[in-house]
N, C-alpha and C positions, 0 to 999 in steps of 0.2 A: 247506523241504520242503512247506509248505502250498500248496494250490492252490485256485483257484476259476475258474469259467467264467461269464461274464455275456454274454448276447447280446440285443441289442435288435432286435425285429421291428416292423413297422408297427402291429401290434395287441397286442403283449405283450412282456414281458421275461422271459427264462429265466435263472435263477440257480442254479448248482450249486456246492456246496462239499464239500471233504473235512471231516472232523470231528477231525482229528488235532492234538494239541498235543505239541510236542517240547521237550526241554530243550536246553541249549547243546551237548550232545554228540550231538544229533539222535536221541535215544532217545525213543520214544513214551511220554508220561506220562499222557495222558488222551484220551478221545474226548468231544467237546463239540459243541454247536450253534455254528456260526460265522456265524449269521445273526441280526441284530438287526432287529426289525420294530416299527414304530409300532403302537399299539393303535387309533388313531382315523383315520389317513390311510394311503394306499397308498405306503409308502416302506420299503425294506429295505436293510440295509447288510451287507456282508461284507468280508473282507480277509485279509491275511497280514502277519505281523510279530510284534513283541513283544506277547504276549497282553494284558497290562495296559494298554498304550498303545491297542491296537485296541479293547479293551473300553470304555475311557474315551471315545474319540472317537465310537464308534458310539452309545453311550448318550447322550452329549450331543446328538447329532443327532436321534435318535428322541424324546428327551424334549422338545426344542424343537418337533418336528413335532406331538407330541401336545398340547403346551400351546397352540400357535397354531392347530392344525387346518388347516394349509395347507402343501402340498408346495411350491407356488410361493414362499411366504415363506422356507421353509428353503433352497431352492436359490438364490434370487435375493439374499436378504439375510443370513440367518444363516450359511451355510457360508462365503461370502467373508469376512465379518467374523471368523469363527472361525479361518479359515486365516491371516488377517492377524495375529490374536492369537498364533497359534503361531509365525509368522515373527518377531514382535516379541520373542519369548523366544529360546530356543536350539533351533531346529527341527532342528539336526543330531542331536539326541538322539531325534527321532521317526523310527522306522524302519518300513517296511512300505508296503503298498499298500491302498487302500480302493476298493471299487466300491459305487456307490449306484444302486439300481434304484428308480424312482418312477413314479407316474402323475400327471403334472401336471394341475392343474385347467384349464389353458389350452392345453396342447400335447400332451396324451396321454402315451404311454410315453416315458420318458427314462432314459438310462443315463449315469452319470458315473464318472470314474476319477480318483483322486488318488494320485500316487506321491511319497512323502516323501523328502527328501534322504538320510536315513540308510538308506533301503531299498536293496535289491539293485541297482536300476537308477538310483539317485541322481537322483530327480526334483526338480522345483522346488517341490513342495508346493502346486500350483495345481490347481483342479478343471477337468477337460476333459470336454466332451461327446463321447460315443461315437455314431457314426452307426448307423443301422439296417442290419442284415445284409440284403443283397439276396436276395429270393426269386425263384426262376425259375418 
């Protein structure tokens, strides 16, 4: 029941989320922030799925961004290795979808999407780049 909208433009990324947390019976149990942002670099993560899983993945990514001070490092090195590590375990237990909005040091605004196998759409758990939304 959670939702987010992420749109990449040529000069920015727009990220909108709900704040709802639900239990297994789809009963609203809390209103929370569903955006994790690094303190030192322009990267933010949102998603939907099991809260504890999403929280862990997002925190791992933003902590790496803050430690290295580089969006490019996180996107090009850390996340691919991190996802390989999840696949080496039992990724079928990872459910949900993650959207990563970032401003790359070399390529400007970037938007990525990860759909995990246990999620509603049964993805591959690989990061995919989302193209910019055309402006008229």
